[in-house]
C-alpha positions as CSV (number, residue, x, y, z in Angstrom):
1,M,4.1,-10.2,96.0
2,R,4.9,-6.5,95.7
3,H,6.9,-5.4,91.8
4,R,10.2,-4.5,91.7
5,V,10.7,-1.2,90.3
6,V,13.3,0.3,88.5
7,I,14.9,3.2,87.1
8,T,15.0,3.9,83.0
9,G,15.1,7.6,82.2
10,L,16.4,10.9,84.0
11,G,15.7,14.4,83.3
12,A,17.3,17.4,85.0
13,V,17.2,21.3,84.3
14,T,18.9,23.1,87.4
15,P,20.8,26.1,87.9
16,L,24.2,23.8,86.8
17,G,22.4,24.0,83.2
18,V,20.2,21.7,81.2
19,G,20.8,18.1,81.7
20,A,20.5,14.9,84.3
21,E,24.4,14.7,83.3
22,T,24.9,18.5,83.8
23,L,23.7,18.6,87.0
24,Y,26.1,15.6,88.2
25,S,29.4,16.1,86.3
26,R,28.9,19.9,87.3
27,W,28.3,19.1,90.7
28,A,30.8,16.0,90.9
29,A,33.7,18.5,89.6
30,G,32.6,21.1,92.5
31,E,31.0,23.8,90.5
32,C,27.8,25.8,91.9
33,G,25.2,27.3,89.7
34,I,24.5,30.0,92.8
35,F,25.2,33.6,91.4
36,D,24.0,36.7,93.4
37,G,22.6,34.7,96.4
38,A,20.1,32.7,93.9
39,G,19.9,29.3,92.0
40,A,18.6,30.7,89.1
41,C,18.9,28.5,85.7
42,T,20.0,30.7,83.5
43,D,20.8,28.3,80.5
44,F,17.4,27.5,80.3
45,E,15.7,29.2,77.6
46,P,12.2,27.6,77.1
47,S,11.6,29.3,73.3
48,E,14.2,26.9,72.3
49,V,12.3,23.8,73.1
50,L,8.6,24.7,73.7
51,S,6.6,25.6,71.7
52,V,4.9,29.3,71.2
53,K,1.5,27.6,72.6
54,E,3.2,26.3,75.5
55,M,5.4,28.9,76.4
56,R,1.8,31.2,76.5
57,R,0.1,28.6,78.3
58,L,2.5,27.4,81.1
59,D,4.2,29.1,84.2
60,R,7.5,28.7,84.4
61,F,7.5,25.6,86.8
62,S,5.2,23.8,84.1
63,Q,7.5,24.5,81.3
64,L,10.5,23.2,83.3
65,A,9.0,20.0,84.1
66,L,8.2,19.7,80.5
67,V,11.3,19.9,79.7
68,A,13.2,17.6,82.1
69,A,10.2,14.9,80.9
70,G,11.2,15.3,78.0
71,E,14.6,14.1,78.2
72,A,13.9,11.6,80.8
73,V,11.4,10.0,78.6
74,V,14.1,9.7,75.4
75,D,16.6,8.4,77.7
76,A,13.9,5.8,78.8
77,G,13.7,5.1,75.3
78,W,10.3,6.5,74.8
79,D,10.9,8.7,71.9
80,G,8.8,7.1,69.7
81,E,5.7,5.2,71.1
82,L,4.9,4.2,74.9
83,P,6.0,0.9,75.3
84,Y,3.3,-0.1,77.8
85,D,-0.3,0.9,77.5
86,P,-1.3,4.5,77.9
87,M,-3.6,3.8,80.7
88,R,-1.3,1.5,82.9
89,V,1.3,4.5,82.3
90,G,1.3,7.2,85.4
91,C,2.5,11.0,85.8
92,I,3.5,12.4,89.3
93,V,5.1,16.0,89.1
94,A,5.1,17.6,92.7
95,T,5.5,21.2,93.3
96,G,5.7,23.4,96.7
97,I,4.1,26.3,95.4
98,G,3.4,26.2,91.5
99,G,2.6,28.7,89.2
100,I,3.7,32.0,91.5
101,Q,5.0,33.8,88.8
102,T,1.6,33.8,87.1
103,I,0.3,34.9,90.1
104,E,1.9,37.7,90.2
105,L,1.4,38.9,87.0
106,Q,-2.0,38.9,87.2
107,H,-2.2,40.3,90.5
108,D,0.0,43.1,88.7
109,V,-2.8,43.2,85.9
110,L,-5.6,42.9,88.4
111,R,-4.6,45.8,90.4
112,D,-2.9,48.0,87.1
113,R,-5.8,47.2,84.9
114,G,-8.9,45.6,86.0
115,P,-10.3,42.5,86.4
116,A,-12.2,42.3,83.2
117,R,-8.1,42.5,81.6
118,M,-7.1,39.0,83.6
119,S,-6.3,36.1,81.6
120,P,-8.4,33.2,80.9
121,L,-5.3,31.7,81.3
122,G,-4.2,32.4,84.7
123,I,-5.9,29.9,86.6
124,P,-5.0,26.9,84.8
125,A,-1.3,28.2,84.6
126,Q,-1.3,28.5,88.4
127,M,-3.0,25.4,89.7
128,S,-0.3,23.2,91.2
129,N,-1.2,20.2,89.4
130,A,-0.5,22.2,85.9
131,A,2.8,20.8,85.5
132,A,1.4,17.0,86.1
133,A,-1.2,17.9,83.4
134,A,1.2,19.5,81.1
135,V,3.2,16.4,81.0
136,S,0.5,13.8,80.8
137,M,-0.8,15.5,77.6
138,K,2.5,16.0,76.4
139,F,3.4,12.1,76.3
140,G,-0.6,10.8,76.4
141,L,0.0,9.3,79.8
142,K,-3.3,8.5,80.9
143,G,-3.0,6.4,83.7
144,Q,-3.3,8.0,87.4
145,M,-2.1,11.8,87.1
146,F,-1.6,14.3,89.9
147,S,0.7,16.8,91.9
148,V,1.8,16.3,95.6
149,V,2.1,19.3,97.4
150,S,4.2,19.0,101.0
151,A,7.0,22.0,100.8
152,C,10.4,21.1,100.9
153,S,9.1,17.2,100.4
154,S,6.7,17.2,97.2
155,G,9.3,15.8,95.4
156,A,10.3,12.9,97.6
157,H,6.6,12.4,98.2
158,A,5.8,11.6,94.8
159,I,8.3,9.8,94.4
160,G,7.0,7.5,97.3
161,C,3.6,7.1,95.3
162,A,5.2,6.4,92.2
163,L,7.0,3.3,93.7
164,R,3.8,2.2,95.3
165,M,1.8,2.5,92.2
166,I,4.0,0.1,90.5
167,Q,4.7,-2.5,93.7
168,Y,1.0,-3.0,93.7
169,G,0.3,-3.6,90.4
170,D,-1.6,0.0,89.8
171,A,1.0,1.0,86.8
172,D,3.3,-0.7,84.6
173,A,5.3,2.6,84.9
174,V,5.6,6.1,85.7
175,V,7.2,9.5,85.2
176,V,7.5,11.0,88.3
177,G,9.6,14.0,89.3
178,G,9.3,18.0,90.7
179,A,9.2,21.0,89.4
180,E,9.8,24.9,91.3
181,A,10.1,28.5,90.2
182,T,10.0,30.7,92.9
183,L,12.6,33.5,91.9
184,T,10.3,36.3,92.2
185,P,9.5,39.3,94.4
186,F,7.0,37.5,96.6
187,G,9.3,33.9,96.3
188,F,12.1,36.4,97.9
189,G,10.5,38.7,99.8
190,S,8.4,36.0,102.0
191,F,11.3,33.4,102.6
192,N,13.2,36.7,103.5
193,S,10.7,37.9,105.7
194,M,11.0,34.4,107.9
195,Q,14.7,35.2,108.0
196,A,15.3,31.6,106.4
197,L,17.6,33.3,103.3
198,S,21.2,33.1,103.7
199,P,21.6,37.3,104.2
200,T,25.9,36.1,102.3
201,G,23.9,34.4,99.8
202,I,26.0,31.6,100.1
203,S,24.6,27.9,100.1
204,R,26.9,25.9,102.9
205,P,25.4,23.1,104.8
206,F,27.1,21.4,107.6
207,D,29.3,24.5,107.6
208,A,30.1,26.3,111.0
209,R,29.4,29.8,108.8
210,R,25.9,28.7,107.3
211,D,23.2,31.2,107.5
212,G,20.4,30.2,105.7
213,F,19.3,28.2,102.6
214,V,19.6,30.1,99.2
215,M,16.4,29.9,96.8
216,G,17.0,28.0,93.2
217,E,14.4,26.8,90.9
218,G,14.3,23.6,88.5
219,A,12.9,20.4,87.6
220,G,13.7,16.6,87.7
221,V,12.1,13.9,86.5
222,L,12.8,10.5,86.5
223,V,10.9,7.2,84.2
224,F,10.3,4.1,86.7
225,E,9.1,0.4,85.0
226,D,8.0,-2.6,86.8
227,A,11.5,-4.4,86.6
228,A,10.3,-7.2,84.7
229,A,8.4,-5.3,82.2
230,A,11.5,-3.5,81.4
231,E,13.7,-6.3,81.3
232,A,11.3,-7.5,78.6
233,R,11.5,-4.5,76.6
234,G,14.9,-4.6,76.7
235,A,15.7,-1.5,78.5
236,Q,18.3,0.5,80.1
237,V,18.6,0.0,83.5
238,L,20.2,3.0,85.2
239,G,19.1,1.7,88.9
240,E,16.7,0.5,91.7
241,V,14.2,2.9,93.9
242,T,13.8,0.2,96.6
243,G,12.7,1.7,99.9
244,Y,10.3,4.8,100.9
245,G,9.5,5.8,104.6
246,S,7.6,9.3,105.4
247,T,6.9,10.9,108.6
248,S,5.8,14.1,110.6
249,D,7.6,16.0,113.1
250,A,3.8,17.4,114.7
251,F,6.3,20.0,116.2
252,H,6.6,23.1,114.9
253,L,5.3,25.0,111.1
254,T,8.7,25.8,110.3
255,A,11.3,24.6,112.3
256,P,12.5,20.6,112.5
257,E,11.9,19.0,115.8
258,P,15.5,19.2,116.9
259,S,16.7,16.0,118.4
260,G,15.1,14.2,114.5
261,V,13.2,11.7,115.9
262,A,10.7,11.6,113.8
263,A,13.4,11.9,111.1
264,T,15.2,9.2,112.4
265,R,12.2,7.1,111.9
266,A,11.6,7.8,108.4
267,I,14.8,6.4,107.6
268,E,14.5,3.7,109.6
269,I,11.1,2.4,107.6
270,A,12.7,3.3,104.0
271,L,15.4,0.9,105.6
272,D,12.8,-1.7,106.3
273,D,10.9,-0.9,103.2
274,A,14.1,-1.7,100.9
275,G,14.8,-4.7,103.6
276,I,18.6,-3.5,104.0
277,T,20.6,-2.8,107.4
278,P,22.4,0.6,107.8
279,D,25.8,-1.8,107.1
280,E,24.7,-1.7,103.6
281,V,24.1,1.9,103.0
282,D,26.8,3.0,101.3
283,Y,26.4,7.1,100.1
284,V,23.5,9.3,102.0
285,N,22.7,12.5,100.1
286,A,21.5,14.6,102.8
287,H,18.6,17.5,103.0
288,G,21.2,19.8,103.7
289,T,19.8,22.9,103.5
290,S,22.7,25.1,105.1
291,T,20.7,26.3,107.9
292,Q,21.6,25.6,111.2
293,L,18.8,24.0,112.7
294,N,18.1,21.6,110.0
295,D,21.4,20.4,109.3
296,A,22.1,19.3,113.0
297,A,19.0,18.1,113.2
298,E,19.6,15.9,110.1
299,T,22.6,14.5,111.4
300,A,21.2,13.8,114.5
301,A,18.8,11.9,112.9
302,L,21.2,9.6,111.0
303,K,23.7,9.1,113.7
304,R,20.2,7.6,115.8
305,A,19.1,5.8,112.6
306,L,22.4,4.2,111.4
307,G,23.9,3.6,114.6
308,E,26.9,6.8,115.8
309,E,29.8,4.3,114.3
310,R,27.8,3.5,110.7
311,A,26.8,7.1,110.6
312,H,30.6,8.1,110.8
313,K,31.5,6.1,107.7
314,I,29.1,6.8,105.5
315,P,29.8,10.1,103.3
316,V,27.2,12.3,103.3
317,S,26.3,15.2,100.5
318,S,24.0,18.0,99.8
319,T,23.2,18.9,96.6
320,K,22.2,21.9,97.7
321,S,25.9,23.3,98.1
322,A,25.7,23.6,94.1
323,V,22.4,24.0,93.0
324,G,20.7,25.9,96.7
325,H,17.1,24.8,97.8
326,L,14.3,24.2,94.8
327,L,12.0,23.6,97.3
328,G,9.1,21.4,95.9
329,A,11.4,20.0,93.1
330,A,14.4,19.5,95.4
331,G,13.8,15.9,96.3
332,A,13.1,14.9,92.9
333,V,16.5,16.4,91.5
334,E,18.3,15.2,94.4
335,A,17.1,12.0,93.5
336,V,18.1,12.2,89.9
337,A,22.0,13.2,91.4
338,T,21.5,9.9,93.5
339,V,21.2,7.8,90.8
340,K,24.0,9.2,88.9
341,T,26.1,8.9,91.9
342,L,25.4,4.9,92.0
343,A,25.7,4.7,88.4
344,T,29.3,6.8,88.5
345,R,30.1,5.1,91.6
346,V,31.6,8.9,92.3
347,I,30.6,10.5,95.3
348,P,30.3,15.0,94.4
349,P,31.2,16.7,97.4
350,T,29.1,19.2,99.8
351,V,30.5,22.5,97.9
352,G,31.8,25.1,100.1
353,L,32.8,23.2,103.3
354,E,35.2,24.6,105.2
355,V,34.9,25.2,108.9
356,S,33.5,22.1,110.8
357,D,30.9,22.5,113.1
358,P,30.8,20.0,116.5
359,D,27.2,19.7,115.9
360,C,27.6,18.7,112.7
361,D,30.5,15.9,112.7
362,L,29.7,13.4,109.9
363,D,31.8,12.6,107.2
364,Y,30.1,15.5,104.3
365,V,32.7,15.3,101.4
366,P,34.6,18.2,102.1
367,G,36.9,19.6,98.8
368,E,36.3,17.3,96.3
369,A,34.4,14.1,94.9
370,R,35.6,10.8,95.9
371,P,34.7,7.0,94.6
372,L,32.2,5.5,96.1
373,V,33.5,2.2,98.3
374,M,30.5,-0.6,98.1
375,S,30.1,-2.6,101.3
376,N,29.8,-6.4,101.4
377,G,30.2,-6.4,97.2
378,H,27.1,-5.6,96.4
379,P,25.3,-2.8,93.7
380,P,25.9,0.6,96.1
381,V,22.6,1.6,98.0
382,A,22.1,5.2,98.2
383,I,19.6,7.0,101.2
384,S,17.7,10.5,100.0
385,N,16.3,12.9,102.9
386,S,13.9,15.5,101.9
387,F,13.0,17.6,104.9
388,A,10.0,20.0,105.1
389,F,8.2,22.9,106.4
390,G,5.0,21.3,108.4
391,G,7.0,19.1,109.6
392,H,7.4,15.9,106.7
393,N,10.2,13.9,106.5
394,V,10.9,11.5,103.9
395,T,13.5,9.2,102.9
396,L,13.8,6.9,99.4
397,V,16.3,4.2,99.1
398,F,18.1,3.8,96.1
399,R,20.4,0.8,94.7
400,G,22.6,1.3,91.6
401,A,22.5,-1.1,88.5
402,E,24.9,-4.3,88.2
403,A,28.4,-2.9,87.1
């Protein structure tokens, strides 16, 4: 028997500000955190919340993760003693790239001052698992701890792993999320050379004028708990994660397979895993990167997986329209936003969507937020898609809490 998995805590640091509520409320208000072609966390001041030691030892992506995790843990009511045996509490913090700022800084030291002057903290700070290790040590989480690295689907894959850990009885709870901080010369230069970034610096998913993604930074963290254990301790329940599907395009290193066949299958697997049909899906949080190929392929996948008629009835919106593409953190931040959407029963818009594209013909919630209409009277259900370089396709299914 698989255990049910509920969500009891949320945390986020994004270009819209610090806090999960800030992320959701500002996005729902149609605000955008992108300026000068980047989604920077300008309101994030690590020195206000982290110790001098943490500041010195951690790359920015780990600092973002620590702050988001701190919010999520407090939100879950874990701000005192852990409610479970620490050996039964896991920690998964994903990233697509890791400590790129540290790598660039140490490269400069190597070039200008020689290898003898490089920091012994360079390798520990840039490791992809550094954020997971930092969160684990900060909060005393002694169960399974690791990172997931699968480009822009990293955060979503991490959530899928956390779901399985609790479902199969390997953990009572998991602190899970993703973090990324790639707004650096190497980050911008590399993505720009691929012609992946928007030359206009505007993120407008599904709009006919879309011309590439806008890179952002940030972190999203959720606290998952075994439903029975959470109920026994009287925890608040913000929602439930019920399904996970993952496939590979096996097509191209950076371009999505145009028909969306493998992405379709990821959605179908996730729905089957959750035990629901397309008629029960009330909202889609799209991957929606604002690239020509991805948005069209995702639209095709949604129509194939949900059925043409049903797909046109389900509202779809993209968090990336408000914060840009947070790469390895995207899936986790979008999961936070999706859970908040289900809790408030209000769907945020796809910001900046003004010109329709015949290849993207679904209801992308242009203009302003709208009430979420629930099918069949049950607590609302949403799917969240994350696709990635390498051909990764991940779909997660969330259910809102009882009103």
